[in-house]
PDB file with SEQRES, HELIX, SHEET and CRYST1 records, atoms N, CA, C and O in Angstrom:
SEQRES   1 A   62  MET SER GLY THR ILE ILE GLN ASP SER VAL PHE GLN LEU          
SEQRES   2 A   62  MET LEU THR PHE PRO ASN VAL VAL VAL THR GLY HIS GLN          
SEQRES   3 A   62  GLY TYR PHE THR ASP THR ALA LEU SER HIS ILE ALA HIS          
SEQRES   4 A   62  THR THR LEU GLU ASN LEU HIS HIS HIS ASN HIS LYS LYS          
SEQRES   5 A   62  PRO SER ASN ARG MET LEU THR HIS ASN HIS                      
HELIX    1 AA1 SER A    9  MET A   14  1                                   6    
HELIX    2 AA2 GLY A   27  PHE A   29  5                                   3    
HELIX    3 AA3 ASP A   31  ASN A   49  1                                  19    
CRYST1    1.000    1.000    1.000  90.00  90.00  90.00 P 1           1          
ATOM      1  N   MET A   1       0.815  -1.192   0.000  1.00  0.00           N  
ATOM      2  CA  MET A   1       0.000   0.000   0.000  1.00  0.00           C  
ATOM      3  C   MET A   1       0.861   1.260   0.000  1.00  0.00           C  
ATOM      4  O   MET A   1       0.358   2.336  -0.325  1.00  0.00           O  
ATOM      5  N   SER A   2       2.104   1.164   0.343  1.00  0.00           N  
ATOM      6  CA  SER A   2       2.938   2.361   0.422  1.00  0.00           C  
ATOM      7  C   SER A   2       3.060   3.068  -0.920  1.00  0.00           C  
ATOM      8  O   SER A   2       3.371   4.258  -0.963  1.00  0.00           O  
ATOM      9  N   GLY A   3       2.823   2.363  -2.003  1.00  0.00           N  
ATOM     10  CA  GLY A   3       2.883   2.975  -3.321  1.00  0.00           C  
ATOM     11  C   GLY A   3       1.550   3.512  -3.790  1.00  0.00           C  
ATOM     12  O   GLY A   3       1.449   4.031  -4.901  1.00  0.00           O  
ATOM     13  N   THR A   4       0.524   3.395  -2.962  1.00  0.00           N  
ATOM     14  CA  THR A   4      -0.825   3.817  -3.321  1.00  0.00           C  
ATOM     15  C   THR A   4      -1.108   5.224  -2.806  1.00  0.00           C  
ATOM     16  O   THR A   4      -0.805   5.528  -1.652  1.00  0.00           O  
ATOM     17  N   ILE A   5      -1.673   6.067  -3.623  1.00  0.00           N  
ATOM     18  CA  ILE A   5      -2.071   7.409  -3.199  1.00  0.00           C  
ATOM     19  C   ILE A   5      -3.466   7.322  -2.615  1.00  0.00           C  
ATOM     20  O   ILE A   5      -4.397   6.848  -3.267  1.00  0.00           O  
ATOM     21  N   ILE A   6      -3.605   7.783  -1.380  1.00  0.00           N  
ATOM     22  CA  ILE A   6      -4.899   7.741  -0.704  1.00  0.00           C  
ATOM     23  C   ILE A   6      -5.761   8.887  -1.224  1.00  0.00           C  
ATOM     24  O   ILE A   6      -5.357  10.049  -1.186  1.00  0.00           O  
ATOM     25  N   GLN A   7      -6.934   8.551  -1.701  1.00  0.00           N  
ATOM     26  CA  GLN A   7      -7.854   9.538  -2.279  1.00  0.00           C  
ATOM     27  C   GLN A   7      -8.838  10.033  -1.221  1.00  0.00           C  
ATOM     28  O   GLN A   7     -10.047   9.853  -1.365  1.00  0.00           O  
ATOM     29  N   ASP A   8      -8.331  10.650  -0.172  1.00  0.00           N  
ATOM     30  CA  ASP A   8      -9.163  11.176   0.907  1.00  0.00           C  
ATOM     31  C   ASP A   8      -8.720  12.614   1.160  1.00  0.00           C  
ATOM     32  O   ASP A   8      -7.595  12.846   1.602  1.00  0.00           O  
ATOM     33  N   SER A   9      -9.590  13.573   0.885  1.00  0.00           N  
ATOM     34  CA  SER A   9      -9.189  14.979   0.959  1.00  0.00           C  
ATOM     35  C   SER A   9      -8.827  15.407   2.381  1.00  0.00           C  
ATOM     36  O   SER A   9      -7.923  16.221   2.566  1.00  0.00           O  
ATOM     37  N   VAL A  10      -9.513  14.874   3.378  1.00  0.00           N  
ATOM     38  CA  VAL A  10      -9.202  15.227   4.771  1.00  0.00           C  
ATOM     39  C   VAL A  10      -7.829  14.673   5.144  1.00  0.00           C  
ATOM     40  O   VAL A  10      -7.021  15.373   5.755  1.00  0.00           O  
ATOM     41  N   PHE A  11      -7.568  13.438   4.784  1.00  0.00           N  
ATOM     42  CA  PHE A  11      -6.271  12.830   5.067  1.00  0.00           C  
ATOM     43  C   PHE A  11      -5.155  13.600   4.362  1.00  0.00           C  
ATOM     44  O   PHE A  11      -4.114  13.880   4.955  1.00  0.00           O  
ATOM     45  N   GLN A  12      -5.378  13.933   3.112  1.00  0.00           N  
ATOM     46  CA  GLN A  12      -4.377  14.681   2.357  1.00  0.00           C  
ATOM     47  C   GLN A  12      -4.132  16.054   2.976  1.00  0.00           C  
ATOM     48  O   GLN A  12      -2.992  16.518   3.014  1.00  0.00           O  
ATOM     49  N   LEU A  13      -5.186  16.710   3.461  1.00  0.00           N  
ATOM     50  CA  LEU A  13      -5.037  18.000   4.116  1.00  0.00           C  
ATOM     51  C   LEU A  13      -4.226  17.860   5.407  1.00  0.00           C  
ATOM     52  O   LEU A  13      -3.346  18.675   5.680  1.00  0.00           O  
ATOM     53  N   MET A  14      -4.522  16.831   6.195  1.00  0.00           N  
ATOM     54  CA  MET A  14      -3.800  16.602   7.447  1.00  0.00           C  
ATOM     55  C   MET A  14      -2.302  16.438   7.196  1.00  0.00           C  
ATOM     56  O   MET A  14      -1.487  16.892   7.999  1.00  0.00           O  
ATOM     57  N   LEU A  15      -1.943  15.803   6.107  1.00  0.00           N  
ATOM     58  CA  LEU A  15      -0.530  15.590   5.787  1.00  0.00           C  
ATOM     59  C   LEU A  15       0.221  16.884   5.496  1.00  0.00           C  
ATOM     60  O   LEU A  15       1.452  16.904   5.532  1.00  0.00           O  
ATOM     61  N   THR A  16      -0.503  17.965   5.209  1.00  0.00           N  
ATOM     62  CA  THR A  16       0.162  19.234   4.920  1.00  0.00           C  
ATOM     63  C   THR A  16       0.584  19.976   6.182  1.00  0.00           C  
ATOM     64  O   THR A  16       1.370  20.920   6.101  1.00  0.00           O  
ATOM     65  N   PHE A  17       0.080  19.570   7.352  1.00  0.00           N  
ATOM     66  CA  PHE A  17       0.414  20.256   8.603  1.00  0.00           C  
ATOM     67  C   PHE A  17       1.727  19.725   9.167  1.00  0.00           C  
ATOM     68  O   PHE A  17       1.959  18.516   9.172  1.00  0.00           O  
ATOM     69  N   PRO A  18       2.595  20.634   9.647  1.00  0.00           N  
ATOM     70  CA  PRO A  18       3.898  20.205  10.158  1.00  0.00           C  
ATOM     71  C   PRO A  18       3.810  19.442  11.486  1.00  0.00           C  
ATOM     72  O   PRO A  18       4.755  18.748  11.862  1.00  0.00           O  
ATOM     73  N   ASN A  19       2.684  19.564  12.197  1.00  0.00           N  
ATOM     74  CA  ASN A  19       2.552  18.887  13.489  1.00  0.00           C  
ATOM     75  C   ASN A  19       1.764  17.577  13.400  1.00  0.00           C  
ATOM     76  O   ASN A  19       1.292  17.071  14.419  1.00  0.00           O  
ATOM     77  N   VAL A  20       1.619  17.029  12.200  1.00  0.00           N  
ATOM     78  CA  VAL A  20       0.911  15.756  12.003  1.00  0.00           C  
ATOM     79  C   VAL A  20       1.917  14.695  11.598  1.00  0.00           C  
ATOM     80  O   VAL A  20       2.687  14.867  10.653  1.00  0.00           O  
ATOM     81  N   VAL A  21       1.891  13.601  12.332  1.00  0.00           N  
ATOM     82  CA  VAL A  21       2.751  12.468  12.025  1.00  0.00           C  
ATOM     83  C   VAL A  21       1.852  11.272  11.761  1.00  0.00           C  
ATOM     84  O   VAL A  21       0.962  10.980  12.560  1.00  0.00           O  
ATOM     85  N   VAL A  22       2.070  10.584  10.666  1.00  0.00           N  
ATOM     86  CA  VAL A  22       1.268   9.408  10.318  1.00  0.00           C  
ATOM     87  C   VAL A  22       2.111   8.170  10.582  1.00  0.00           C  
ATOM     88  O   VAL A  22       3.219   8.030  10.063  1.00  0.00           O  
ATOM     89  N   THR A  23       1.569   7.280  11.394  1.00  0.00           N  
ATOM     90  CA  THR A  23       2.265   6.034  11.705  1.00  0.00           C  
ATOM     91  C   THR A  23       1.319   4.862  11.468  1.00  0.00           C  
ATOM     92  O   THR A  23       0.098   5.004  11.545  1.00  0.00           O  
ATOM     93  N   GLY A  24       1.894   3.727  11.183  1.00  0.00           N  
ATOM     94  CA  GLY A  24       1.092   2.516  11.024  1.00  0.00           C  
ATOM     95  C   GLY A  24       0.681   1.988  12.389  1.00  0.00           C  
ATOM     96  O   GLY A  24       1.465   2.037  13.337  1.00  0.00           O  
ATOM     97  N   HIS A  25      -0.539   1.484  12.495  1.00  0.00           N  
ATOM     98  CA  HIS A  25      -1.030   0.920  13.748  1.00  0.00           C  
ATOM     99  C   HIS A  25      -0.973  -0.593  13.654  1.00  0.00           C  
ATOM    100  O   HIS A  25      -1.613  -1.197  12.793  1.00  0.00           O  
ATOM    101  N   GLN A  26      -0.202  -1.204  14.548  1.00  0.00           N  
ATOM    102  CA  GLN A  26      -0.100  -2.658  14.560  1.00  0.00           C  
ATOM    103  C   GLN A  26      -0.387  -3.204  15.953  1.00  0.00           C  
ATOM    104  O   GLN A  26       0.176  -4.222  16.356  1.00  0.00           O  
ATOM    105  N   GLY A  27      -1.261  -2.527  16.683  1.00  0.00           N  
ATOM    106  CA  GLY A  27      -1.597  -2.945  18.036  1.00  0.00           C  
ATOM    107  C   GLY A  27      -2.210  -4.334  18.096  1.00  0.00           C  
ATOM    108  O   GLY A  27      -2.131  -5.006  19.124  1.00  0.00           O  
ATOM    109  N   TYR A  28      -2.815  -4.764  17.008  1.00  0.00           N  
ATOM    110  CA  TYR A  28      -3.433  -6.080  16.973  1.00  0.00           C  
ATOM    111  C   TYR A  28      -2.394  -7.183  16.781  1.00  0.00           C  
ATOM    112  O   TYR A  28      -2.735  -8.363  16.858  1.00  0.00           O  
ATOM    113  N   PHE A  29      -1.151  -6.828  16.537  1.00  0.00           N  
ATOM    114  CA  PHE A  29      -0.155  -7.825  16.178  1.00  0.00           C  
ATOM    115  C   PHE A  29       0.797  -8.146  17.329  1.00  0.00           C  
ATOM    116  O   PHE A  29       1.894  -8.658  17.104  1.00  0.00           O  
ATOM    117  N   THR A  30       0.382  -7.849  18.555  1.00  0.00           N  
ATOM    118  CA  THR A  30       1.199  -8.194  19.716  1.00  0.00           C  
ATOM    119  C   THR A  30       0.884  -9.627  20.128  1.00  0.00           C  
ATOM    120  O   THR A  30      -0.158 -10.168  19.758  1.00  0.00           O  
ATOM    121  N   ASP A  31       1.782 -10.239  20.894  1.00  0.00           N  
ATOM    122  CA  ASP A  31       1.533 -11.600  21.385  1.00  0.00           C  
ATOM    123  C   ASP A  31       0.253 -11.658  22.209  1.00  0.00           C  
ATOM    124  O   ASP A  31      -0.533 -12.597  22.083  1.00  0.00           O  
ATOM    125  N   THR A  32       0.050 -10.653  23.049  1.00  0.00           N  
ATOM    126  CA  THR A  32      -1.145 -10.623  23.895  1.00  0.00           C  
ATOM    127  C   THR A  32      -2.410 -10.509  23.058  1.00  0.00           C  
ATOM    128  O   THR A  32      -3.376 -11.235  23.292  1.00  0.00           O  
ATOM    129  N   ALA A  33      -2.412  -9.605  22.085  1.00  0.00           N  
ATOM    130  CA  ALA A  33      -3.596  -9.427  21.244  1.00  0.00           C  
ATOM    131  C   ALA A  33      -3.899 -10.676  20.443  1.00  0.00           C  
ATOM    132  O   ALA A  33      -5.056 -11.088  20.351  1.00  0.00           O  
ATOM    133  N   LEU A  34      -2.869 -11.290  19.857  1.00  0.00           N  
ATOM    134  CA  LEU A  34      -3.087 -12.515  19.075  1.00  0.00           C  
ATOM    135  C   LEU A  34      -3.588 -13.650  19.963  1.00  0.00           C  
ATOM    136  O   LEU A  34      -4.417 -14.453  19.535  1.00  0.00           O  
ATOM    137  N   SER A  35      -3.093 -13.720  21.187  1.00  0.00           N  
ATOM    138  CA  SER A  35      -3.569 -14.736  22.129  1.00  0.00           C  
ATOM    139  C   SER A  35      -5.048 -14.519  22.456  1.00  0.00           C  
ATOM    140  O   SER A  35      -5.822 -15.475  22.494  1.00  0.00           O  
ATOM    141  N   HIS A  36      -5.439 -13.264  22.691  1.00  0.00           N  
ATOM    142  CA  HIS A  36      -6.850 -12.969  22.974  1.00  0.00           C  
ATOM    143  C   HIS A  36      -7.739 -13.268  21.775  1.00  0.00           C  
ATOM    144  O   HIS A  36      -8.840 -13.795  21.930  1.00  0.00           O  
ATOM    145  N   ILE A  37      -7.266 -12.934  20.587  1.00  0.00           N  
ATOM    146  CA  ILE A  37      -8.035 -13.222  19.377  1.00  0.00           C  
ATOM    147  C   ILE A  37      -8.239 -14.724  19.219  1.00  0.00           C  
ATOM    148  O   ILE A  37      -9.346 -15.173  18.924  1.00  0.00           O  
ATOM    149  N   ALA A  38      -7.173 -15.505  19.416  1.00  0.00           N  
ATOM    150  CA  ALA A  38      -7.270 -16.965  19.291  1.00  0.00           C  
ATOM    151  C   ALA A  38      -8.206 -17.535  20.348  1.00  0.00           C  
ATOM    152  O   ALA A  38      -9.039 -18.388  20.045  1.00  0.00           O  
ATOM    153  N   HIS A  39      -8.074 -17.071  21.583  1.00  0.00           N  
ATOM    154  CA  HIS A  39      -8.928 -17.564  22.671  1.00  0.00           C  
ATOM    155  C   HIS A  39     -10.406 -17.262  22.386  1.00  0.00           C  
ATOM    156  O   HIS A  39     -11.264 -18.132  22.540  1.00  0.00           O  
ATOM    157  N   THR A  40     -10.690 -16.037  21.975  1.00  0.00           N  
ATOM    158  CA  THR A  40     -12.064 -15.642  21.678  1.00  0.00           C  
ATOM    159  C   THR A  40     -12.629 -16.450  20.520  1.00  0.00           C  
ATOM    160  O   THR A  40     -13.782 -16.878  20.566  1.00  0.00           O  
ATOM    161  N   THR A  41     -11.827 -16.663  19.482  1.00  0.00           N  
ATOM    162  CA  THR A  41     -12.277 -17.438  18.323  1.00  0.00           C  
ATOM    163  C   THR A  41     -12.609 -18.869  18.726  1.00  0.00           C  
ATOM    164  O   THR A  41     -13.654 -19.395  18.344  1.00  0.00           O  
ATOM    165  N   LEU A  42     -11.726 -19.499  19.495  1.00  0.00           N  
ATOM    166  CA  LEU A  42     -11.980 -20.879  19.931  1.00  0.00           C  
ATOM    167  C   LEU A  42     -13.187 -20.957  20.851  1.00  0.00           C  
ATOM    168  O   LEU A  42     -13.965 -21.909  20.776  1.00  0.00           O  
ATOM    169  N   GLU A  43     -13.348 -19.974  21.711  1.00  0.00           N  
ATOM    170  CA  GLU A  43     -14.517 -19.942  22.599  1.00  0.00           C  
ATOM    171  C   GLU A  43     -15.800 -19.786  21.792  1.00  0.00           C  
ATOM    172  O   GLU A  43     -16.802 -20.441  22.078  1.00  0.00           O  
ATOM    173  N   ASN A  44     -15.770 -18.915  20.784  1.00  0.00           N  
ATOM    174  CA  ASN A  44     -16.947 -18.735  19.924  1.00  0.00           C  
ATOM    175  C   ASN A  44     -17.286 -20.026  19.183  1.00  0.00           C  
ATOM    176  O   ASN A  44     -18.457 -20.392  19.084  1.00  0.00           O  
ATOM    177  N   LEU A  45     -16.274 -20.717  18.661  1.00  0.00           N  
ATOM    178  CA  LEU A  45     -16.512 -21.994  17.977  1.00  0.00           C  
ATOM    179  C   LEU A  45     -17.080 -23.039  18.925  1.00  0.00           C  
ATOM    180  O   LEU A  45     -17.977 -23.797  18.555  1.00  0.00           O  
ATOM    181  N   HIS A  46     -16.563 -23.080  20.136  1.00  0.00           N  
ATOM    182  CA  HIS A  46     -17.069 -24.029  21.137  1.00  0.00           C  
ATOM    183  C   HIS A  46     -18.553 -23.768  21.420  1.00  0.00           C  
ATOM    184  O   HIS A  46     -19.359 -24.698  21.438  1.00  0.00           O  
ATOM    185  N   HIS A  47     -18.906 -22.500  21.641  1.00  0.00           N  
ATOM    186  CA  HIS A  47     -20.310 -22.158  21.885  1.00  0.00           C  
ATOM    187  C   HIS A  47     -21.182 -22.526  20.690  1.00  0.00           C  
ATOM    188  O   HIS A  47     -22.278 -23.063  20.853  1.00  0.00           O  
ATOM    189  N   HIS A  48     -20.696 -22.237  19.503  1.00  0.00           N  
ATOM    190  CA  HIS A  48     -21.471 -22.539  18.298  1.00  0.00           C  
ATOM    191  C   HIS A  48     -21.663 -24.055  18.138  1.00  0.00           C  
ATOM    192  O   HIS A  48     -22.773 -24.516  17.871  1.00  0.00           O  
ATOM    193  N   ASN A  49     -20.593 -24.815  18.301  1.00  0.00           N  
ATOM    194  CA  ASN A  49     -20.664 -26.275  18.114  1.00  0.00           C  
ATOM    195  C   ASN A  49     -21.540 -26.963  19.155  1.00  0.00           C  
ATOM    196  O   ASN A  49     -22.138 -28.002  18.876  1.00  0.00           O  
ATOM    197  N   HIS A  50     -21.618 -26.387  20.352  1.00  0.00           N  
ATOM    198  CA  HIS A  50     -22.424 -26.973  21.419  1.00  0.00           C  
ATOM    199  C   HIS A  50     -23.757 -26.267  21.583  1.00  0.00           C  
ATOM    200  O   HIS A  50     -24.466 -26.466  22.570  1.00  0.00           O  
ATOM    201  N   LYS A  51     -24.087 -25.440  20.602  1.00  0.00           N  
ATOM    202  CA  LYS A  51     -25.359 -24.709  20.573  1.00  0.00           C  
ATOM    203  C   LYS A  51     -25.615 -23.971  21.882  1.00  0.00           C  
ATOM    204  O   LYS A  51     -26.733 -23.961  22.398  1.00  0.00           O  
ATOM    205  N   LYS A  52     -24.563 -23.358  22.406  1.00  0.00           N  
ATOM    206  CA  LYS A  52     -24.666 -22.560  23.624  1.00  0.00           C  
ATOM    207  C   LYS A  52     -24.753 -21.082  23.234  1.00  0.00           C  
ATOM    208  O   LYS A  52     -24.163 -20.660  22.240  1.00  0.00           O  
ATOM    209  N   PRO A  53     -25.486 -20.309  24.020  1.00  0.00           N  
ATOM    210  CA  PRO A  53     -25.537 -18.874  23.722  1.00  0.00           C  
ATOM    211  C   PRO A  53     -24.179 -18.219  23.988  1.00  0.00           C  
ATOM    212  O   PRO A  53     -23.401 -18.680  24.822  1.00  0.00           O  
ATOM    213  N   SER A  54     -23.925 -17.162  23.275  1.00  0.00           N  
ATOM    214  CA  SER A  54     -22.676 -16.427  23.452  1.00  0.00           C  
ATOM    215  C   SER A  54     -22.998 -14.957  23.671  1.00  0.00           C  
ATOM    216  O   SER A  54     -23.907 -14.416  23.042  1.00  0.00           O  
ATOM    217  N   ASN A  55     -22.257 -14.314  24.560  1.00  0.00           N  
ATOM    218  CA  ASN A  55     -22.484 -12.879  24.773  1.00  0.00           C  
ATOM    219  C   ASN A  55     -21.893 -12.051  23.636  1.00  0.00           C  
ATOM    220  O   ASN A  55     -22.005 -10.825  23.641  1.00  0.00           O  
ATOM    221  N   ARG A  56     -21.274 -12.703  22.674  1.00  0.00           N  
ATOM    222  CA  ARG A  56     -20.714 -12.009  21.511  1.00  0.00           C  
ATOM    223  C   ARG A  56     -21.556 -12.215  20.253  1.00  0.00           C  
ATOM    224  O   ARG A  56     -21.157 -11.814  19.160  1.00  0.00           O  
ATOM    225  N   MET A  57     -22.709 -12.834  20.411  1.00  0.00           N  
ATOM    226  CA  MET A  57     -23.561 -13.151  19.278  1.00  0.00           C  
ATOM    227  C   MET A  57     -24.094 -11.881  18.618  1.00  0.00           C  
ATOM    228  O   MET A  57     -24.632 -11.003  19.292  1.00  0.00           O  
ATOM    229  N   LEU A  58     -23.942 -11.790  17.304  1.00  0.00           N  
ATOM    230  CA  LEU A  58     -24.512 -10.688  16.552  1.00  0.00           C  
ATOM    231  C   LEU A  58     -25.915 -11.070  16.148  1.00  0.00           C  
ATOM    232  O   LEU A  58     -26.153 -12.172  15.655  1.00  0.00           O  
ATOM    233  N   THR A  59     -26.843 -10.154  16.359  1.00  0.00           N  
ATOM    234  CA  THR A  59     -28.232 -10.420  15.987  1.00  0.00           C  
ATOM    235  C   THR A  59     -28.746  -9.281  15.134  1.00  0.00           C  
ATOM    236  O   THR A  59     -28.223  -8.167  15.169  1.00  0.00           O  
ATOM    237  N   HIS A  60     -29.763  -9.575  14.383  1.00  0.00           N  
ATOM    238  CA  HIS A  60     -30.381  -8.558  13.538  1.00  0.00           C  
ATOM    239  C   HIS A  60     -31.819  -8.388  14.014  1.00  0.00           C  
ATOM    240  O   HIS A  60     -32.614  -9.325  13.947  1.00  0.00           O  
ATOM    241  N   ASN A  61     -32.146  -7.205  14.488  1.00  0.00           N  
ATOM    242  CA  ASN A  61     -33.518  -6.924  14.944  1.00  0.00           C  
ATOM    243  C   ASN A  61     -34.307  -6.270  13.823  1.00  0.00           C  
ATOM    244  O   ASN A  61     -33.824  -5.337  13.181  1.00  0.00           O  
ATOM    245  N   HIS A  62     -35.494  -6.747  13.592  1.00  0.00           N  
ATOM    246  CA  HIS A  62     -36.354  -6.180  12.555  1.00  0.00           C  
ATOM    247  C   HIS A  62     -37.274  -5.175  13.170  1.00  0.00           C  
ATOM    248  O   HIS A  62     -38.088  -4.573  12.470  1.00  0.00           O  
TER     249      HIS A  62                                                      
END                                                                             
């Protein structure tokens, strides 16, 4: 993506200010975050396979 020009006028404007620094966010790529993601995924699969309710269930209300 570093070779891609972002077509967002607000983002482009922000880049013109000397006090704006753009950094990549990789907070999801820590050992702790990956462990939590794996644990949550396995827990969700367990609930689904055993037909147990989950507090993370997405529902659509009409």
